[in-house]
C-alpha positions as CSV (number, residue, x, y, z in Angstrom):
1,M,62.9,6.2,-73.2
2,G,61.8,4.7,-69.9
3,P,62.9,1.4,-68.4
4,P,61.4,-1.8,-69.7
5,P,58.1,-2.9,-68.2
6,S,59.8,-5.8,-66.4
7,V,62.0,-3.5,-64.4
8,R,59.6,-0.6,-63.9
9,L,59.4,0.4,-60.2
10,A,56.1,-0.1,-58.6
11,Q,54.7,3.2,-57.5
12,R,52.5,3.6,-54.5
13,E,49.1,4.9,-55.1
14,Y,47.8,7.7,-52.8
15,K,44.2,8.5,-51.9
16,T,43.0,12.0,-51.2
17,P,41.3,11.7,-47.7
18,L,37.7,13.0,-47.5
19,P,37.3,16.0,-45.3
20,A,36.2,15.1,-41.8
21,E,32.7,16.1,-40.8
22,P,32.6,18.1,-37.6
23,P,31.5,16.0,-34.7
24,A,27.9,16.6,-33.4
25,V,28.0,19.1,-30.6
26,P,25.2,18.6,-28.1
27,P,23.3,21.6,-26.9
28,T,24.2,23.4,-23.6
29,S,20.5,23.7,-22.6
30,A,17.2,22.0,-23.2
31,A,13.5,23.1,-23.2
32,F,11.1,21.1,-21.1
33,R,7.4,21.3,-20.0
34,F,5.4,19.4,-17.4
35,R,2.4,17.3,-18.4
36,V,-0.4,16.1,-16.1
37,V,-2.7,13.2,-17.1
38,H,-5.6,12.5,-14.8
39,P,-9.2,11.1,-15.0
40,S,-12.0,13.6,-15.2
41,R,-14.1,11.7,-12.6
42,V,-13.1,9.7,-9.6
43,R,-15.1,7.5,-7.2
44,I,-15.3,7.8,-3.5
45,G,-13.1,5.3,-1.7
46,S,-11.5,4.2,-5.0
47,V,-7.8,4.7,-5.6
48,E,-7.3,6.6,-8.8
49,T,-4.0,7.2,-10.6
50,M,-2.7,10.6,-11.8
51,H,0.5,10.8,-13.9
52,V,2.8,13.9,-13.7
53,G,5.7,14.0,-16.1
54,V,8.3,16.3,-17.5
55,E,9.2,16.0,-21.2
56,P,11.8,17.6,-23.5
57,L,10.4,19.6,-26.4
58,H,13.2,18.4,-28.6
59,P,14.6,15.1,-27.2
60,L,18.3,14.5,-27.8
61,E,19.5,11.4,-29.7
62,R,20.5,8.6,-27.5
63,M,24.1,8.6,-28.9
64,L,24.5,12.2,-27.8
65,D,23.5,11.4,-24.3
66,I,26.4,9.0,-23.6
67,G,29.2,10.1,-21.3
68,P,29.4,12.1,-18.1
69,R,27.1,15.0,-17.8
70,K,26.0,17.1,-14.9
71,S,22.5,16.2,-13.9
72,A,19.7,18.7,-14.5
73,P,18.4,20.3,-11.3
74,P,15.5,18.3,-10.0
75,C,12.0,19.8,-9.7
76,L,9.8,19.2,-6.7
77,V,6.2,18.2,-7.7
78,R,3.4,18.4,-5.2
79,V,-0.3,17.3,-5.9
80,L,-2.9,19.2,-3.9
81,V,-6.5,17.8,-4.0
82,P,-8.8,19.1,-1.2
83,G,-11.2,16.4,-0.1
84,A,-8.9,13.6,-1.1
85,L,-5.9,11.7,0.1
86,V,-2.8,11.9,-2.2
87,S,0.2,9.6,-2.0
88,P,3.0,10.5,-2.2
89,A,2.5,14.0,-1.0
90,D,5.4,15.2,-3.2
91,H,8.1,13.8,-5.4
92,A,11.3,15.1,-6.9
93,V,11.5,14.8,-10.7
94,E,14.8,15.2,-12.6
95,P,14.3,16.3,-16.3
96,S,16.1,14.2,-18.8
97,P,16.9,15.7,-22.3
98,S,16.7,12.2,-23.9
99,G,13.0,11.5,-23.1
100,P,10.0,12.0,-20.8
101,V,10.1,11.2,-17.1
102,D,6.8,10.1,-15.5
103,V,5.8,9.9,-11.8
104,P,2.5,8.4,-10.7
105,F,0.4,9.9,-7.8
106,Y,-2.5,8.0,-6.2
107,I,-5.6,9.8,-5.2
108,T,-8.4,8.5,-2.9
109,P,-11.4,10.8,-2.8
110,L,-13.2,11.3,0.5
111,A,-15.9,13.8,-0.5
112,E,-18.6,13.8,-3.2
113,G,-19.0,16.4,-5.9
114,D,-16.5,18.8,-7.4
115,L,-13.1,18.9,-5.7
116,P,-12.3,22.6,-5.8
117,D,-8.9,24.2,-6.1
118,A,-7.2,20.9,-7.1
119,R,-3.9,21.6,-8.7
120,V,-0.3,20.4,-9.3
121,E,2.5,22.6,-8.0
122,V,6.0,22.5,-9.5
123,L,8.8,24.1,-7.6
124,R,11.7,25.0,-10.0
125,D,14.2,27.8,-10.3
126,G,12.9,29.3,-7.0
127,R,9.4,29.8,-8.4
128,V,6.2,27.8,-8.2
129,E,4.2,26.8,-11.3
130,S,0.6,25.8,-10.7
131,L,-1.3,23.5,-13.1
132,P,-5.0,23.5,-12.2
133,I,-6.9,20.2,-12.6
134,H,-10.6,19.7,-12.5
135,L,-11.8,16.6,-10.6
136,H,-15.4,15.5,-9.9
137,S,-16.0,12.8,-7.3
138,D,-18.9,10.4,-7.7
139,S,-20.5,8.0,-5.2
140,P,-21.5,4.5,-6.3
141,R,-24.6,5.0,-4.1
142,T,-26.3,7.0,-6.9
143,M,-26.2,4.1,-9.2
144,W,-27.4,1.6,-6.6
145,I,-30.3,4.0,-5.7
146,G,-31.3,4.1,-9.4
147,I,-31.3,0.3,-9.7
148,V,-33.4,-0.1,-6.6
149,L,-35.9,2.4,-7.8
150,A,-36.1,0.7,-11.2
151,L,-36.8,-2.6,-9.5
152,L,-39.5,-1.1,-7.2
153,I,-41.3,0.7,-10.1
154,G,-41.2,-2.5,-12.1
155,L,-42.7,-4.5,-9.2
156,M,-45.4,-1.9,-8.6
157,L,-46.4,-2.1,-12.3
158,F,-46.5,-5.9,-12.0
159,L,-48.6,-6.3,-8.9
160,P,-51.9,-5.4,-10.5
161,T,-51.6,-8.3,-12.8
162,C,-51.5,-10.6,-9.7
163,W,-54.9,-9.4,-8.4
164,P,-57.0,-8.5,-11.4
165,E,-60.2,-8.9,-9.3
166,A,-59.5,-5.5,-7.7
167,A,-60.1,-3.8,-11.1
168,D,-63.9,-3.9,-10.5
169,G,-63.9,-0.9,-8.1
170,A,-62.1,-2.1,-5.0
171,V,-59.2,0.3,-5.6
172,E,-61.5,3.3,-6.0
173,R,-63.3,2.5,-2.7
174,A,-60.0,2.0,-0.9
175,L,-58.6,5.3,-2.2
176,S,-61.8,7.2,-1.3
177,A,-61.5,6.0,2.3
178,W,-57.8,6.8,2.4
179,L,-57.7,10.3,0.8
180,P,-58.8,13.3,2.9
181,H,-62.4,14.5,2.2
182,L,-61.8,17.2,-0.5
183,P,-65.0,17.7,-2.6
184,G,-64.2,17.4,-6.3
185,I,-60.6,16.3,-5.8
186,S,-60.7,13.1,-3.8
187,P,-63.4,11.4,-6.0
188,T,-61.4,12.4,-9.1
189,L,-58.1,11.0,-7.8
190,A,-59.9,7.8,-6.7
191,R,-61.4,7.3,-10.2
192,L,-58.0,7.9,-11.8
193,G,-56.3,5.4,-9.5
194,Q,-59.0,2.8,-10.3
195,G,-58.6,3.4,-14.1
196,F,-54.8,3.1,-13.9
197,Y,-55.0,-0.1,-11.9
198,A,-57.6,-1.6,-14.4
199,F,-55.2,-0.7,-17.3
200,L,-52.3,-2.4,-15.7
201,A,-54.3,-5.5,-14.7
202,T,-55.6,-6.0,-18.3
203,T,-53.8,-4.2,-21.1
204,G,-50.6,-3.9,-19.2
205,K,-50.6,-7.6,-18.5
206,D,-51.1,-8.5,-22.1
207,A,-48.4,-6.1,-23.3
208,S,-45.9,-7.0,-20.5
209,L,-45.7,-3.4,-19.5
210,S,-43.9,-4.0,-16.2
211,F,-41.1,-5.9,-17.9
212,I,-40.7,-3.3,-20.7
213,A,-40.7,-0.5,-18.2
214,L,-38.1,-2.2,-16.1
215,L,-35.9,-2.9,-19.1
216,G,-36.2,0.7,-20.3
217,M,-35.2,2.1,-16.9
218,L,-32.2,-0.2,-16.7
219,I,-31.1,0.8,-20.2
220,A,-31.5,4.5,-19.2
221,L,-29.3,3.9,-16.2
222,G,-26.7,2.2,-18.4
223,V,-26.7,5.1,-20.8
224,W,-26.4,7.6,-17.9
225,A,-23.5,5.7,-16.4
226,F,-21.8,5.6,-19.9
227,M,-22.2,9.3,-20.3
228,R,-20.6,9.9,-16.9
229,R,-17.7,7.5,-17.4
230,P,-14.3,9.0,-16.5
231,E,-12.2,10.4,-19.4
232,E,-8.5,11.0,-19.6
233,V,-7.6,14.7,-19.3
234,T,-4.2,16.2,-20.1
235,V,-2.9,19.5,-18.7
236,V,0.3,21.0,-20.1
237,G,2.4,23.5,-18.3
238,E,4.5,26.3,-19.6
239,E,7.9,25.8,-21.4
240,F,11.1,26.3,-19.4
241,N,14.8,25.8,-20.0
242,V,17.3,23.8,-18.0
243,P,21.0,24.4,-18.5
244,L,23.2,21.4,-19.3
245,T,26.3,22.9,-17.9
246,N,28.8,20.1,-18.8
247,G,27.1,19.2,-22.0
248,T,27.4,15.6,-23.3
249,K,30.4,14.0,-24.7
250,T,30.3,12.5,-28.1
251,P,31.6,9.0,-28.0
252,P,34.7,8.4,-30.2
253,S,33.0,5.7,-32.1
254,V,30.7,8.2,-33.8
255,T,33.4,10.7,-34.7
256,P,34.4,10.4,-38.4
257,V,38.0,9.3,-38.8
258,P,39.8,10.3,-42.1
259,E,41.8,7.8,-44.0
260,N,45.5,7.8,-43.3
261,G,47.8,9.6,-45.8
262,P,50.9,8.2,-47.4
263,G,53.2,6.2,-45.2
């Protein structure tokens, strides 16, 4: 028979500690690849931006990237664009296993048309990786020429409405005197010119043909410019591994601590 409840000794309760989970071990190497983002079209005399970056295929969690770690060897990036100025000429990029690293390059085209053999060279591990890029340089002069031509054509279509009295045969006589004497050809051309002038001076005036033609040409120029707008192009390089020689140290705060045993 045990002691009465009033004098029963208090016994200490014990808990069985949970087994500790093994701490996360960061990898000793990481896979990377280079990525180039550039516009498909550039303009002469305009500064365009190209982004060259290196990104890990499997980024590490931020908590695993805490603590001293030997830096990954930097890679030298060089952008070569014949017919354009590039600034900076080259740049060292250090891959980071925790996220992408981006470097901007600024390109100023000096020539019109395709810029051949444009590429991005990456020097790593004693070898050169080349990423070809396709750039086309446009001149704003083309658009201005189109606008001037549209205005001139619209003006020429409008002028006959200002002198409708010339539709009675004055144009045909002036063309016959101006054209070389070619039997059967010169009279025909003169009559066609007279008929076209009379159409513009009468029917064209009533239908506002000159304004409609000018508006149509300007809309066509706008559609042409929209179809030739620069688009963002992405070029991806091949995969490569970078050793993380010292690894990363897991901070103590994220290591599971078992409950203390008795005592």
